[in-house]
C-alpha positions as CSV (number, residue, x, y, z in Angstrom):
1,M,-14.8,-14.9,0.6
2,P,-16.6,-16.7,3.4
3,P,-17.4,-20.4,2.8
4,K,-20.9,-21.2,1.7
5,K,-23.2,-23.2,4.0
6,T,-24.1,-26.5,2.5
7,P,-27.8,-27.6,2.9
8,P,-28.4,-30.5,5.2
9,A,-29.5,-32.9,2.4
10,I,-26.2,-32.4,0.6
11,Q,-24.1,-32.7,3.8
12,S,-25.6,-36.2,4.4
13,T,-24.9,-37.2,0.8
14,V,-21.4,-35.9,0.9
15,A,-20.6,-37.6,4.2
16,A,-21.9,-41.0,2.8
17,D,-19.9,-40.7,-0.5
18,P,-16.1,-39.8,-0.2
19,E,-15.8,-39.2,-4.0
20,L,-18.6,-36.6,-3.8
21,A,-16.8,-35.0,-0.8
22,L,-13.7,-34.8,-2.9
23,I,-15.5,-33.2,-5.8
24,R,-17.2,-30.7,-3.5
25,S,-13.9,-29.8,-1.9
26,L,-12.3,-29.2,-5.3
27,A,-15.3,-27.1,-6.4
28,D,-14.9,-25.0,-3.2
29,I,-11.2,-24.5,-4.0
30,L,-12.2,-23.3,-7.5
31,N,-14.6,-20.8,-6.0
32,E,-12.1,-19.6,-3.3
33,T,-9.2,-19.2,-5.7
34,G,-11.0,-18.0,-8.8
35,L,-9.5,-20.7,-10.9
36,S,-11.5,-22.0,-13.9
37,E,-10.2,-25.6,-13.7
38,I,-8.5,-28.0,-11.3
39,E,-7.3,-31.5,-12.0
40,M,-5.9,-34.2,-9.7
41,D,-4.7,-37.8,-10.0
42,R,-5.0,-39.9,-6.8
43,Q,-4.4,-43.6,-6.7
44,G,-5.1,-44.1,-10.4
45,V,-8.3,-42.1,-10.3
46,R,-8.1,-38.9,-12.4
47,L,-10.5,-36.2,-11.5
48,R,-11.0,-32.8,-13.2
49,V,-13.4,-30.1,-12.1
50,S,-14.0,-27.1,-14.2
51,R,-16.4,-24.2,-14.5
52,T,-17.2,-22.2,-17.5
53,M,-16.0,-18.6,-17.5
54,T,-18.3,-16.3,-19.4
55,T,-16.5,-13.3,-20.8
56,M,-18.1,-10.5,-22.7
57,A,-16.2,-8.4,-25.1
58,V,-17.5,-4.9,-25.5
59,V,-17.0,-3.6,-29.1
60,H,-17.6,0.0,-29.8
61,P,-18.5,0.7,-33.4
62,P,-16.2,3.2,-35.1
63,A,-17.4,6.7,-35.4
64,P,-19.0,7.5,-38.7
65,L,-16.7,9.3,-41.1
66,H,-18.0,12.6,-42.5
67,H,-17.6,12.7,-46.3
68,A,-18.1,15.8,-48.4
69,A,-20.2,13.7,-50.8
70,P,-23.6,15.2,-51.8
71,A,-26.7,13.6,-50.2
72,A,-28.1,12.5,-53.5
73,E,-25.2,10.3,-54.3
74,P,-26.4,7.0,-52.7
75,A,-29.6,7.1,-54.7
76,T,-27.6,7.7,-57.9
77,V,-25.3,4.8,-57.1
78,A,-28.3,2.6,-56.4
79,A,-29.9,3.7,-59.7
80,I,-26.6,3.0,-61.7
81,G,-26.2,-0.3,-59.8
82,D,-29.6,-1.5,-61.2
83,H,-28.5,-0.7,-64.8
84,P,-28.9,-3.8,-67.0
85,G,-25.2,-3.7,-67.9
86,T,-24.1,-3.9,-64.3
87,V,-21.6,-6.6,-63.6
88,K,-22.1,-7.8,-60.0
89,S,-19.7,-9.6,-57.7
90,P,-20.2,-13.4,-57.9
91,M,-18.5,-13.9,-54.5
92,V,-17.3,-12.3,-51.3
93,G,-13.7,-11.2,-51.3
94,T,-11.2,-8.5,-52.0
95,V,-11.3,-6.8,-55.4
96,Y,-8.1,-5.9,-57.3
97,R,-8.3,-3.7,-60.4
98,S,-4.9,-4.8,-61.8
99,S,-3.2,-8.1,-62.4
100,T,-0.1,-7.2,-60.3
101,P,0.5,-4.6,-57.6
102,G,1.5,-1.3,-59.2
103,A,0.3,-2.2,-62.7
104,A,-2.2,-0.2,-64.6
105,P,-5.9,-1.2,-63.9
106,L,-7.3,-3.9,-66.2
107,V,-10.2,-1.6,-67.1
108,E,-11.0,2.1,-66.6
109,I,-14.0,4.3,-67.4
110,G,-14.2,4.5,-71.2
111,S,-12.3,1.2,-71.8
112,E,-13.7,-0.9,-74.6
113,V,-14.0,-4.6,-73.5
114,K,-14.7,-7.8,-75.3
115,E,-16.9,-10.6,-74.0
116,G,-14.7,-12.8,-71.7
117,Q,-12.1,-10.1,-71.1
118,T,-10.9,-9.9,-67.5
119,L,-12.4,-6.9,-65.8
120,L,-11.2,-7.3,-62.2
121,I,-9.7,-10.0,-59.9
122,I,-11.4,-11.0,-56.7
123,E,-9.4,-12.7,-54.1
124,A,-11.4,-15.2,-52.0
125,M,-9.8,-17.7,-49.6
126,K,-6.3,-17.0,-51.1
127,T,-7.5,-17.8,-54.6
128,M,-7.4,-15.1,-57.3
129,N,-10.6,-15.3,-59.4
130,Q,-10.8,-13.4,-62.7
131,I,-14.1,-11.7,-63.3
132,P,-14.8,-11.8,-67.1
133,A,-16.9,-9.4,-69.0
134,P,-20.3,-11.0,-69.7
135,R,-20.6,-9.1,-73.0
136,A,-18.7,-6.6,-75.2
137,G,-19.1,-2.9,-74.6
138,K,-17.7,0.2,-73.0
139,I,-17.1,0.6,-69.3
140,T,-19.2,3.6,-68.1
141,H,-18.8,3.3,-64.4
142,V,-16.5,1.5,-61.9
143,F,-17.9,1.1,-58.4
144,V,-14.9,-0.4,-56.6
145,E,-11.4,0.7,-55.7
146,N,-8.3,-1.5,-55.6
147,G,-8.1,-3.6,-52.4
148,Q,-11.7,-2.9,-51.5
149,P,-13.7,-5.8,-49.8
150,V,-16.9,-6.7,-51.8
151,E,-20.0,-8.7,-50.9
152,F,-21.9,-11.1,-53.1
153,G,-24.1,-9.2,-55.6
154,E,-22.4,-5.9,-55.1
155,P,-22.1,-3.8,-58.3
156,L,-18.5,-3.8,-59.7
157,V,-18.7,-2.1,-63.1
158,V,-21.3,-1.1,-65.7
159,I,-20.8,-2.1,-69.4
160,E,-22.9,-0.4,-72.0
């Protein structure tokens, strides 16, 4: 890469100030070598010159998966999710349907639950949070699978 020409005003300032000349020469070294930072210690004076390197990551979204689900299903899920007995997630996390790996789910469709009974467990920030039933009733729909990430307010189950 050919050296850049320095404007006359800067040349006179650099010639009058040796520290500025040193900084300018270190900056030129950065440009010539492609380094992002250079540091030197001379006679008790420590000098570091760096430049910010902007990198851009290109992320390609995953290709959509084609499911054999009927087209009317999203509207049905939304309608069931608005049911007055819907228990929604109180936090963001990962939902677990059983208390230990490999154990039977805490509740399934058709299960009778009492108020305060644990329906699911949501792990958030390495803490297991039991999600209690807000009222007694029968589980008519389960929206989540074991190990599925959930968002705040996302429907979990319906109790009728």
